[in-house]
N, CA, C and O atoms as a Maestro MAE file, in Angstrom:
{
 s_m_m2io_version
 :::
 2.0.0
}

f_m_ct {
 s_m_title
 :::
 protein
 m_atom[296] {
  # First column is atom index #
  i_m_mmod_type
  r_m_x_coord
  r_m_y_coord
  r_m_z_coord
  i_m_residue_number
  s_m_chain_name
  s_m_pdb_residue_name
  s_m_pdb_atom_name
  i_m_atomic_number
  :::
  1 25 -7.083 -89.797 175.812 1 A "MET " " N  " 7
  2 3 -5.832 -89.099 175.678 1 A "MET " " CA " 6
  3 2 -5.750 -88.491 174.270 1 A "MET " " C  " 6
  4 15 -6.135 -89.128 173.290 1 A "MET " " O  " 8
  5 25 -5.258 -87.283 174.183 2 A "ARG " " N  " 7
  6 3 -5.134 -86.566 172.908 2 A "ARG " " CA " 6
  7 2 -4.131 -87.298 172.018 2 A "ARG " " C  " 6
  8 15 -3.053 -87.684 172.472 2 A "ARG " " O  " 8
  9 25 -4.489 -87.485 170.760 3 A "SER " " N  " 7
  10 3 -3.583 -88.165 169.824 3 A "SER " " CA " 6
  11 2 -2.705 -87.181 169.064 3 A "SER " " C  " 6
  12 15 -1.890 -87.581 168.232 3 A "SER " " O  " 8
  13 25 -2.872 -85.889 169.353 4 A "LEU " " N  " 7
  14 3 -2.082 -84.848 168.688 4 A "LEU " " CA " 6
  15 2 -1.363 -84.002 169.717 4 A "LEU " " C  " 6
  16 15 -1.827 -83.834 170.845 4 A "LEU " " O  " 8
  17 25 -0.230 -83.477 169.310 5 A "VAL " " N  " 7
  18 3 0.515 -82.502 170.108 5 A "VAL " " CA " 6
  19 2 0.499 -81.198 169.314 5 A "VAL " " C  " 6
  20 15 0.844 -81.161 168.133 5 A "VAL " " O  " 8
  21 25 0.086 -80.121 170.003 6 A "VAL " " N  " 7
  22 3 -0.093 -78.848 169.338 6 A "VAL " " CA " 6
  23 2 0.869 -77.816 169.903 6 A "VAL " " C  " 6
  24 15 1.062 -77.732 171.116 6 A "VAL " " O  " 8
  25 25 1.468 -77.036 169.021 7 A "HIS " " N  " 7
  26 3 2.401 -75.964 169.438 7 A "HIS " " CA " 6
  27 2 2.095 -74.726 168.611 7 A "HIS " " C  " 6
  28 15 1.772 -74.832 167.428 7 A "HIS " " O  " 8
  29 25 2.193 -73.569 169.219 8 A "ILE " " N  " 7
  30 3 2.022 -72.308 168.499 8 A "ILE " " CA " 6
  31 2 3.356 -71.582 168.462 8 A "ILE " " C  " 6
  32 15 3.984 -71.367 169.498 8 A "ILE " " O  " 8
  33 25 3.783 -71.208 167.269 9 A "ASP " " N  " 7
  34 3 4.976 -70.382 167.124 9 A "ASP " " CA " 6
  35 2 4.536 -68.927 167.289 9 A "ASP " " C  " 6
  36 15 4.074 -68.301 166.335 9 A "ASP " " O  " 8
  37 25 4.678 -68.404 168.481 10 A "ARG " " N  " 7
  38 3 4.187 -67.055 168.782 10 A "ARG " " CA " 6
  39 2 4.946 -65.968 168.021 10 A "ARG " " C  " 6
  40 15 4.430 -64.863 167.857 10 A "ARG " " O  " 8
  41 25 6.149 -66.261 167.558 11 A "ASP " " N  " 7
  42 3 6.867 -65.295 166.737 11 A "ASP " " CA " 6
  43 2 6.209 -65.154 165.360 11 A "ASP " " C  " 6
  44 15 6.245 -64.080 164.760 11 A "ASP " " O  " 8
  45 25 5.616 -66.225 164.869 12 A "LEU " " N  " 7
  46 3 4.919 -66.182 163.578 12 A "LEU " " CA " 6
  47 2 3.493 -65.664 163.710 12 A "LEU " " C  " 6
  48 15 2.984 -65.027 162.787 12 A "LEU " " O  " 8
  49 25 2.851 -65.919 164.819 13 A "CYS " " N  " 7
  50 3 1.437 -65.592 164.998 13 A "CYS " " CA " 6
  51 2 1.185 -64.088 164.790 13 A "CYS " " C  " 6
  52 15 1.888 -63.239 165.339 13 A "CYS " " O  " 8
  53 25 0.156 -63.790 163.977 14 A "ILE " " N  " 7
  54 3 -0.211 -62.391 163.743 14 A "ILE " " CA " 6
  55 2 -1.560 -62.051 164.374 14 A "ILE " " C  " 6
  56 15 -2.080 -60.954 164.172 14 A "ILE " " O  " 8
  57 25 -2.129 -62.984 165.135 15 A "GLY " " N  " 7
  58 3 -3.393 -62.715 165.832 15 A "GLY " " CA " 6
  59 2 -4.611 -62.639 164.935 15 A "GLY " " C  " 6
  60 15 -5.569 -61.931 165.246 15 A "GLY " " O  " 8
  61 25 -4.584 -63.361 163.825 16 A "ALA " " N  " 7
  62 3 -5.726 -63.349 162.886 16 A "ALA " " CA " 6
  63 2 -6.988 -63.942 163.519 16 A "ALA " " C  " 6
  64 15 -8.099 -63.627 163.092 16 A "ALA " " O  " 8
  65 25 -6.825 -64.787 164.523 17 A "ALA " " N  " 7
  66 3 -7.918 -65.372 165.294 17 A "ALA " " CA " 6
  67 2 -8.743 -66.411 164.545 17 A "ALA " " C  " 6
  68 15 -9.805 -66.808 165.024 17 A "ALA " " O  " 8
  69 25 -8.286 -66.854 163.396 18 A "THR " " N  " 7
  70 3 -9.027 -67.916 162.703 18 A "THR " " CA " 6
  71 2 -9.006 -69.205 163.494 18 A "THR " " C  " 6
  72 15 -9.986 -69.950 163.478 18 A "THR " " O  " 8
  73 25 -7.924 -69.485 164.178 19 A "CYS " " N  " 7
  74 3 -7.838 -70.689 164.990 19 A "CYS " " CA " 6
  75 2 -8.890 -70.679 166.100 19 A "CYS " " C  " 6
  76 15 -9.541 -71.692 166.353 19 A "CYS " " O  " 8
  77 25 -9.050 -69.545 166.751 20 A "ALA " " N  " 7
  78 3 -10.041 -69.415 167.830 20 A "ALA " " CA " 6
  79 2 -11.466 -69.522 167.298 20 A "ALA " " C  " 6
  80 15 -12.353 -70.006 168.000 20 A "ALA " " O  " 8
  81 25 -11.691 -69.076 166.069 21 A "ALA " " N  " 7
  82 3 -13.011 -69.173 165.469 21 A "ALA " " CA " 6
  83 2 -13.341 -70.616 165.094 21 A "ALA " " C  " 6
  84 15 -14.478 -71.061 165.253 21 A "ALA " " O  " 8
  85 25 -12.354 -71.335 164.600 22 A "VAL " " N  " 7
  86 3 -12.568 -72.721 164.137 22 A "VAL " " CA " 6
  87 2 -12.579 -73.715 165.320 22 A "VAL " " C  " 6
  88 15 -13.367 -74.661 165.323 22 A "VAL " " O  " 8
  89 25 -11.719 -73.505 166.304 23 A "ALA " " N  " 7
  90 3 -11.606 -74.429 167.443 23 A "ALA " " CA " 6
  91 2 -11.566 -73.639 168.751 23 A "ALA " " C  " 6
  92 15 -10.517 -73.544 169.389 23 A "ALA " " O  " 8
  93 25 -12.704 -73.074 169.148 24 A "PRO " " N  " 7
  94 3 -12.727 -72.192 170.328 24 A "PRO " " CA " 6
  95 2 -12.415 -72.867 171.663 24 A "PRO " " C  " 6
  96 15 -12.092 -72.180 172.632 24 A "PRO " " O  " 8
  97 25 -12.504 -74.189 171.734 25 A "LYS " " N  " 7
  98 3 -12.146 -74.883 172.961 25 A "LYS " " CA " 6
  99 2 -10.645 -75.141 173.044 25 A "LYS " " C  " 6
  100 15 -10.126 -75.538 174.088 25 A "LYS " " O  " 8
  101 25 -9.958 -74.910 171.929 26 A "ALA " " N  " 7
  102 3 -8.509 -75.169 171.869 26 A "ALA " " CA " 6
  103 2 -7.671 -73.898 171.881 26 A "ALA " " C  " 6
  104 15 -6.591 -73.861 172.470 26 A "ALA " " O  " 8
  105 25 -8.180 -72.850 171.221 27 A "PHE " " N  " 7
  106 3 -7.376 -71.649 171.022 27 A "PHE " " CA " 6
  107 2 -8.094 -70.376 171.466 27 A "PHE " " C  " 6
  108 15 -9.321 -70.285 171.438 27 A "PHE " " O  " 8
  109 25 -7.290 -69.403 171.875 28 A "HIS " " N  " 7
  110 3 -7.808 -68.104 172.296 28 A "HIS " " CA " 6
  111 2 -6.723 -67.059 171.928 28 A "HIS " " C  " 6
  112 15 -5.535 -67.373 171.847 28 A "HIS " " O  " 8
  113 25 -7.168 -65.836 171.715 29 A "ILE " " N  " 7
  114 3 -6.202 -64.769 171.456 29 A "ILE " " CA " 6
  115 2 -5.990 -64.003 172.761 29 A "ILE " " C  " 6
  116 15 -6.951 -63.522 173.361 29 A "ILE " " O  " 8
  117 25 -4.735 -63.887 173.201 30 A "ASP " " N  " 7
  118 3 -4.450 -63.267 174.489 30 A "ASP " " CA " 6
  119 2 -4.299 -61.745 174.382 30 A "ASP " " C  " 6
  120 15 -4.535 -61.154 173.328 30 A "ASP " " O  " 8
  121 25 -3.906 -61.136 175.483 31 A "ASP " " N  " 7
  122 3 -3.766 -59.670 175.547 31 A "ASP " " CA " 6
  123 2 -2.659 -59.116 174.640 31 A "ASP " " C  " 6
  124 15 -2.631 -57.922 174.341 31 A "ASP " " O  " 8
  125 25 -1.760 -59.988 174.214 32 A "GLU " " N  " 7
  126 3 -0.680 -59.579 173.289 32 A "GLU " " CA " 6
  127 2 -1.082 -59.797 171.831 32 A "GLU " " C  " 6
  128 15 -0.252 -59.674 170.931 32 A "GLU " " O  " 8
  129 25 -2.359 -60.122 171.599 33 A "ALA " " N  " 7
  130 3 -2.891 -60.422 170.258 33 A "ALA " " CA " 6
  131 2 -2.185 -61.603 169.619 33 A "ALA " " C  " 6
  132 15 -1.915 -61.608 168.418 33 A "ALA " " O  " 8
  133 25 -1.892 -62.596 170.430 34 A "LYS " " N  " 7
  134 3 -1.260 -63.846 169.973 34 A "LYS " " CA " 6
  135 2 -2.121 -65.020 170.415 34 A "LYS " " C  " 6
  136 15 -2.780 -64.963 171.453 34 A "LYS " " O  " 8
  137 25 -2.110 -66.081 169.621 35 A "ALA " " N  " 7
  138 3 -2.873 -67.269 169.976 35 A "ALA " " CA " 6
  139 2 -2.212 -68.009 171.130 35 A "ALA " " C  " 6
  140 15 -0.987 -68.062 171.245 35 A "ALA " " O  " 8
  141 25 -3.056 -68.576 171.976 36 A "ILE " " N  " 7
  142 3 -2.609 -69.454 173.066 36 A "ILE " " CA " 6
  143 2 -3.447 -70.726 173.007 36 A "ILE " " C  " 6
  144 15 -4.549 -70.739 172.460 36 A "ILE " " O  " 8
  145 25 -2.905 -71.786 173.578 37 A "ILE " " N  " 7
  146 3 -3.610 -73.064 173.676 37 A "ILE " " CA " 6
  147 2 -4.308 -73.094 175.027 37 A "ILE " " C  " 6
  148 15 -3.682 -72.894 176.068 37 A "ILE " " O  " 8
  149 25 -5.604 -73.344 174.999 38 A "LEU " " N  " 7
  150 3 -6.395 -73.359 176.220 38 A "LEU " " CA " 6
  151 2 -6.297 -74.684 176.967 38 A "LEU " " C  " 6
  152 15 -5.976 -75.714 176.374 38 A "LEU " " O  " 8
  153 25 -6.574 -74.656 178.263 39 A "ASP " " N  " 7
  154 3 -6.609 -75.885 179.057 39 A "ASP " " CA " 6
  155 2 -7.708 -76.820 178.560 39 A "ASP " " C  " 6
  156 15 -7.641 -78.030 178.779 39 A "ASP " " O  " 8
  157 25 -8.715 -76.265 177.894 40 A "THR " " N  " 7
  158 3 -9.843 -77.054 177.388 40 A "THR " " CA " 6
  159 2 -9.553 -77.672 176.020 40 A "THR " " C  " 6
  160 15 -10.474 -78.163 175.366 40 A "THR " " O  " 8
  161 25 -8.308 -77.659 175.578 41 A "VAL " " N  " 7
  162 3 -7.944 -78.211 174.256 41 A "VAL " " CA " 6
  163 2 -8.382 -79.668 174.128 41 A "VAL " " C  " 6
  164 15 -8.738 -80.109 173.035 41 A "VAL " " O  " 8
  165 25 -8.362 -80.416 175.221 42 A "GLU " " N  " 7
  166 3 -8.756 -81.828 175.202 42 A "GLU " " CA " 6
  167 2 -10.223 -82.016 174.798 42 A "GLU " " C  " 6
  168 15 -10.608 -83.097 174.352 42 A "GLU " " O  " 8
  169 25 -11.031 -80.983 174.949 43 A "GLU " " N  " 7
  170 3 -12.448 -81.070 174.601 43 A "GLU " " CA " 6
  171 2 -12.692 -80.871 173.110 43 A "GLU " " C  " 6
  172 15 -13.793 -81.122 172.620 43 A "GLU " " O  " 8
  173 25 -11.685 -80.429 172.401 44 A "GLU " " N  " 7
  174 3 -11.818 -80.166 170.956 44 A "GLU " " CA " 6
  175 2 -11.440 -81.430 170.183 44 A "GLU " " C  " 6
  176 15 -10.592 -82.206 170.624 44 A "GLU " " O  " 8
  177 25 -12.072 -81.628 169.039 45 A "THR " " N  " 7
  178 3 -11.754 -82.801 168.219 45 A "THR " " CA " 6
  179 2 -10.430 -82.605 167.487 45 A "THR " " C  " 6
  180 15 -10.008 -81.479 167.225 45 A "THR " " O  " 8
  181 25 -9.789 -83.717 167.164 46 A "ASP " " N  " 7
  182 3 -8.551 -83.660 166.385 46 A "ASP " " CA " 6
  183 2 -8.817 -82.970 165.043 46 A "ASP " " C  " 6
  184 15 -8.000 -82.179 164.571 46 A "ASP " " O  " 8
  185 25 -9.952 -83.274 164.444 47 A "GLU " " N  " 7
  186 3 -10.299 -82.687 163.152 47 A "GLU " " CA " 6
  187 2 -10.377 -81.160 163.237 47 A "GLU " " C  " 6
  188 15 -9.886 -80.453 162.357 47 A "GLU " " O  " 8
  189 25 -11.003 -80.662 164.311 48 A "ALA " " N  " 7
  190 3 -11.123 -79.201 164.498 48 A "ALA " " CA " 6
  191 2 -9.754 -78.565 164.704 48 A "ALA " " C  " 6
  192 15 -9.493 -77.474 164.196 48 A "ALA " " O  " 8
  193 25 -8.885 -79.237 165.442 49 A "ILE " " N  " 7
  194 3 -7.549 -78.691 165.680 49 A "ILE " " CA " 6
  195 2 -6.755 -78.634 164.362 49 A "ILE " " C  " 6
  196 15 -6.083 -77.640 164.087 49 A "ILE " " O  " 8
  197 25 -6.830 -79.679 163.566 50 A "ILE " " N  " 7
  198 3 -6.126 -79.664 162.291 50 A "ILE " " CA " 6
  199 2 -6.713 -78.597 161.367 50 A "ILE " " C  " 6
  200 15 -5.973 -77.898 160.674 50 A "ILE " " O  " 8
  201 25 -8.025 -78.473 161.356 51 A "GLU " " N  " 7
  202 3 -8.673 -77.444 160.529 51 A "GLU " " CA " 6
  203 2 -8.267 -76.041 161.009 51 A "GLU " " C  " 6
  204 15 -8.052 -75.146 160.191 51 A "GLU " " O  " 8
  205 25 -8.164 -75.853 162.309 52 A "ALA " " N  " 7
  206 3 -7.714 -74.565 162.846 52 A "ALA " " CA " 6
  207 2 -6.291 -74.251 162.398 52 A "ALA " " C  " 6
  208 15 -5.980 -73.116 162.039 52 A "ALA " " O  " 8
  209 25 -5.424 -75.276 162.424 53 A "ALA " " N  " 7
  210 3 -4.048 -75.086 161.957 53 A "ALA " " CA " 6
  211 2 -4.028 -74.718 160.477 53 A "ALA " " C  " 6
  212 15 -3.266 -73.847 160.056 53 A "ALA " " O  " 8
  213 25 -4.862 -75.381 159.700 54 A "ARG " " N  " 7
  214 3 -4.940 -75.085 158.253 54 A "ARG " " CA " 6
  215 2 -5.456 -73.665 157.999 54 A "ARG " " C  " 6
  216 15 -5.093 -73.033 157.007 54 A "ARG " " O  " 8
  217 25 -6.301 -73.177 158.900 55 A "SER " " N  " 7
  218 3 -6.892 -71.849 158.717 55 A "SER " " CA " 6
  219 2 -5.933 -70.710 159.044 55 A "SER " " C  " 6
  220 15 -6.181 -69.564 158.670 55 A "SER " " O  " 8
  221 25 -4.855 -71.014 159.729 56 A "CYS " " N  " 7
  222 3 -3.893 -69.977 160.114 56 A "CYS " " CA " 6
  223 2 -3.175 -69.435 158.865 56 A "CYS " " C  " 6
  224 15 -2.534 -70.197 158.141 56 A "CYS " " O  " 8
  225 25 -3.283 -68.125 158.615 57 A "PRO " " N  " 7
  226 3 -2.692 -67.566 157.401 57 A "PRO " " CA " 6
  227 2 -1.164 -67.579 157.371 57 A "PRO " " C  " 6
  228 15 -0.566 -67.414 156.308 57 A "PRO " " O  " 8
  229 25 -0.527 -67.772 158.528 58 A "VAL " " N  " 7
  230 3 0.942 -67.771 158.556 58 A "VAL " " CA " 6
  231 2 1.520 -69.118 159.032 58 A "VAL " " C  " 6
  232 15 2.718 -69.221 159.296 58 A "VAL " " O  " 8
  233 25 0.675 -70.131 159.139 59 A "ALA " " N  " 7
  234 3 1.112 -71.483 159.556 59 A "ALA " " CA " 6
  235 2 1.858 -71.459 160.888 59 A "ALA " " C  " 6
  236 15 2.899 -72.095 161.045 59 A "ALA " " O  " 8
  237 25 1.301 -70.707 161.851 60 A "ALA " " N  " 7
  238 3 1.936 -70.606 163.163 60 A "ALA " " CA " 6
  239 2 1.577 -71.773 164.096 60 A "ALA " " C  " 6
  240 15 2.161 -71.912 165.171 60 A "ALA " " O  " 8
  241 25 0.625 -72.602 163.685 61 A "ILE " " N  " 7
  242 3 0.205 -73.719 164.523 61 A "ILE " " CA " 6
  243 2 0.835 -74.994 163.950 61 A "ILE " " C  " 6
  244 15 0.611 -75.349 162.793 61 A "ILE " " O  " 8
  245 25 1.616 -75.662 164.778 62 A "ILE " " N  " 7
  246 3 2.278 -76.903 164.380 62 A "ILE " " CA " 6
  247 2 1.578 -78.050 165.086 62 A "ILE " " C  " 6
  248 15 1.416 -78.036 166.306 62 A "ILE " " O  " 8
  249 25 1.163 -79.045 164.309 63 A "VAL " " N  " 7
  250 3 0.473 -80.192 164.845 63 A "VAL " " CA " 6
  251 2 1.291 -81.433 164.550 63 A "VAL " " C  " 6
  252 15 1.667 -81.680 163.404 63 A "VAL " " O  " 8
  253 25 1.566 -82.213 165.583 64 A "LYS " " N  " 7
  254 3 2.297 -83.475 165.434 64 A "LYS " " CA " 6
  255 2 1.455 -84.606 166.026 64 A "LYS " " C  " 6
  256 15 0.607 -84.383 166.889 64 A "LYS " " O  " 8
  257 25 1.711 -85.825 165.541 65 A "ASN " " N  " 7
  258 3 1.053 -86.973 166.156 65 A "ASN " " CA " 6
  259 2 1.862 -87.403 167.371 65 A "ASN " " C  " 6
  260 15 2.915 -86.833 167.656 65 A "ASN " " O  " 8
  261 25 1.366 -88.415 168.092 66 A "ILE " " N  " 7
  262 3 2.032 -88.815 169.325 66 A "ILE " " CA " 6
  263 2 3.417 -89.421 169.088 66 A "ILE " " C  " 6
  264 15 4.206 -89.551 170.023 66 A "ILE " " O  " 8
  265 25 3.709 -89.790 167.844 67 A "LYS " " N  " 7
  266 3 5.039 -90.306 167.505 67 A "LYS " " CA " 6
  267 2 6.026 -89.163 167.216 67 A "LYS " " C  " 6
  268 15 7.214 -89.396 166.997 67 A "LYS " " O  " 8
  269 25 5.507 -87.921 167.221 68 A "GLY " " N  " 7
  270 3 6.349 -86.770 166.933 68 A "GLY " " CA " 6
  271 2 6.439 -86.416 165.467 68 A "GLY " " C  " 6
  272 15 7.215 -85.541 165.081 68 A "GLY " " O  " 8
  273 25 5.645 -87.095 164.639 69 A "GLU " " N  " 7
  274 3 5.643 -86.814 163.211 69 A "GLU " " CA " 6
  275 2 4.727 -85.647 162.910 69 A "GLU " " C  " 6
  276 15 3.609 -85.575 163.420 69 A "GLU " " O  " 8
  277 25 5.196 -84.748 162.093 70 A "ARG " " N  " 7
  278 3 4.416 -83.543 161.779 70 A "ARG " " CA " 6
  279 2 3.193 -83.904 160.935 70 A "ARG " " C  " 6
  280 15 3.304 -84.573 159.907 70 A "ARG " " O  " 8
  281 25 2.044 -83.454 161.385 71 A "VAL " " N  " 7
  282 3 0.781 -83.636 160.677 71 A "VAL " " CA " 6
  283 2 0.480 -82.411 159.839 71 A "VAL " " C  " 6
  284 15 0.030 -82.514 158.698 71 A "VAL " " O  " 8
  285 25 0.741 -81.220 160.438 72 A "PHE " " N  " 7
  286 3 0.547 -79.963 159.736 72 A "PHE " " CA " 6
  287 2 1.431 -78.904 160.366 72 A "PHE " " C  " 6
  288 15 1.575 -78.907 161.589 72 A "PHE " " O  " 8
  289 25 2.031 -77.997 159.609 73 A "PRO " " N  " 7
  290 3 2.209 -78.108 158.140 73 A "PRO " " CA " 6
  291 2 3.233 -79.180 157.826 73 A "PRO " " C  " 6
  292 15 4.121 -79.468 158.629 73 A "PRO " " O  " 8
  293 25 3.097 -79.757 156.665 74 A "LYS " " N  " 7
  294 3 4.000 -80.858 156.267 74 A "LYS " " CA " 6
  295 2 5.305 -80.339 155.749 74 A "LYS " " C  " 6
  296 15 6.176 -81.123 155.372 74 A "LYS " " O  " 8
  :::
 }
 m_bond[295] {
  # First column is bond index #
  i_m_from
  i_m_to
  i_m_order
  :::
  1 1 2 1
  2 2 3 1
  3 3 4 2
  4 3 5 1
  5 5 6 1
  6 6 7 1
  7 7 8 2
  8 7 9 1
  9 9 10 1
  10 10 11 1
  11 11 12 2
  12 11 13 1
  13 13 14 1
  14 14 15 1
  15 15 16 2
  16 15 17 1
  17 17 18 1
  18 18 19 1
  19 19 20 2
  20 19 21 1
  21 21 22 1
  22 22 23 1
  23 23 24 2
  24 23 25 1
  25 25 26 1
  26 26 27 1
  27 27 28 2
  28 27 29 1
  29 29 30 1
  30 30 31 1
  31 31 32 2
  32 31 33 1
  33 33 34 1
  34 34 35 1
  35 35 36 2
  36 35 37 1
  37 37 38 1
  38 38 39 1
  39 39 40 2
  40 39 41 1
  41 41 42 1
  42 42 43 1
  43 43 44 2
  44 43 45 1
  45 45 46 1
  46 46 47 1
  47 47 48 2
  48 47 49 1
  49 49 50 1
  50 50 51 1
  51 51 52 2
  52 51 53 1
  53 53 54 1
  54 54 55 1
  55 55 56 2
  56 55 57 1
  57 57 58 1
  58 58 59 1
  59 59 60 2
  60 59 61 1
  61 61 62 1
  62 62 63 1
  63 63 64 2
  64 63 65 1
  65 65 66 1
  66 66 67 1
  67 67 68 2
  68 67 69 1
  69 69 70 1
  70 70 71 1
  71 71 72 2
  72 71 73 1
  73 73 74 1
  74 74 75 1
  75 75 76 2
  76 75 77 1
  77 77 78 1
  78 78 79 1
  79 79 80 2
  80 79 81 1
  81 81 82 1
  82 82 83 1
  83 83 84 2
  84 83 85 1
  85 85 86 1
  86 86 87 1
  87 87 88 2
  88 87 89 1
  89 89 90 1
  90 90 91 1
  91 91 92 2
  92 91 93 1
  93 93 94 1
  94 94 95 1
  95 95 96 2
  96 95 97 1
  97 97 98 1
  98 98 99 1
  99 99 100 2
  100 99 101 1
  101 101 102 1
  102 102 103 1
  103 103 104 2
  104 103 105 1
  105 105 106 1
  106 106 107 1
  107 107 108 2
  108 107 109 1
  109 109 110 1
  110 110 111 1
  111 111 112 2
  112 111 113 1
  113 113 114 1
  114 114 115 1
  115 115 116 2
  116 115 117 1
  117 117 118 1
  118 118 119 1
  119 119 120 2
  120 119 121 1
  121 121 122 1
  122 122 123 1
  123 123 124 2
  124 123 125 1
  125 125 126 1
  126 126 127 1
  127 127 128 2
  128 127 129 1
  129 129 130 1
  130 130 131 1
  131 131 132 2
  132 131 133 1
  133 133 134 1
  134 134 135 1
  135 135 136 2
  136 135 137 1
  137 137 138 1
  138 138 139 1
  139 139 140 2
  140 139 141 1
  141 141 142 1
  142 142 143 1
  143 143 144 2
  144 143 145 1
  145 145 146 1
  146 146 147 1
  147 147 148 2
  148 147 149 1
  149 149 150 1
  150 150 151 1
  151 151 152 2
  152 151 153 1
  153 153 154 1
  154 154 155 1
  155 155 156 2
  156 155 157 1
  157 157 158 1
  158 158 159 1
  159 159 160 2
  160 159 161 1
  161 161 162 1
  162 162 163 1
  163 163 164 2
  164 163 165 1
  165 165 166 1
  166 166 167 1
  167 167 168 2
  168 167 169 1
  169 169 170 1
  170 170 171 1
  171 171 172 2
  172 171 173 1
  173 173 174 1
  174 174 175 1
  175 175 176 2
  176 175 177 1
  177 177 178 1
  178 178 179 1
  179 179 180 2
  180 179 181 1
  181 181 182 1
  182 182 183 1
  183 183 184 2
  184 183 185 1
  185 185 186 1
  186 186 187 1
  187 187 188 2
  188 187 189 1
  189 189 190 1
  190 190 191 1
  191 191 192 2
  192 191 193 1
  193 193 194 1
  194 194 195 1
  195 195 196 2
  196 195 197 1
  197 197 198 1
  198 198 199 1
  199 199 200 2
  200 199 201 1
  201 201 202 1
  202 202 203 1
  203 203 204 2
  204 203 205 1
  205 205 206 1
  206 206 207 1
  207 207 208 2
  208 207 209 1
  209 209 210 1
  210 210 211 1
  211 211 212 2
  212 211 213 1
  213 213 214 1
  214 214 215 1
  215 215 216 2
  216 215 217 1
  217 217 218 1
  218 218 219 1
  219 219 220 2
  220 219 221 1
  221 221 222 1
  222 222 223 1
  223 223 224 2
  224 223 225 1
  225 225 226 1
  226 226 227 1
  227 227 228 2
  228 227 229 1
  229 229 230 1
  230 230 231 1
  231 231 232 2
  232 231 233 1
  233 233 234 1
  234 234 235 1
  235 235 236 2
  236 235 237 1
  237 237 238 1
  238 238 239 1
  239 239 240 2
  240 239 241 1
  241 241 242 1
  242 242 243 1
  243 243 244 2
  244 243 245 1
  245 245 246 1
  246 246 247 1
  247 247 248 2
  248 247 249 1
  249 249 250 1
  250 250 251 1
  251 251 252 2
  252 251 253 1
  253 253 254 1
  254 254 255 1
  255 255 256 2
  256 255 257 1
  257 257 258 1
  258 258 259 1
  259 259 260 2
  260 259 261 1
  261 261 262 1
  262 262 263 1
  263 263 264 2
  264 263 265 1
  265 265 266 1
  266 266 267 1
  267 267 268 2
  268 267 269 1
  269 269 270 1
  270 270 271 1
  271 271 272 2
  272 271 273 1
  273 273 274 1
  274 274 275 1
  275 275 276 2
  276 275 277 1
  277 277 278 1
  278 278 279 1
  279 279 280 2
  280 279 281 1
  281 281 282 1
  282 282 283 1
  283 283 284 2
  284 283 285 1
  285 285 286 1
  286 286 287 1
  287 287 288 2
  288 287 289 1
  289 289 290 1
  290 290 291 1
  291 291 292 2
  292 291 293 1
  293 293 294 1
  294 294 295 1
  295 295 296 2
  :::
 }
}
């Protein structure tokens, strides 16, 4: 079971695609040039997901632990 909960703020997302480059099993850029979370997100490591969130130039990826505490951005 995934120990992280991931959310993308699509209003903030600028489609830089760094998340998809860092964690391609978790993120993809859709037809609207916005990041989406893939069904294969479970195949990606927690470390890769956090690194992908850190790579986002506008901090559009919010990562929380299973307790609901924000992991990134803090």
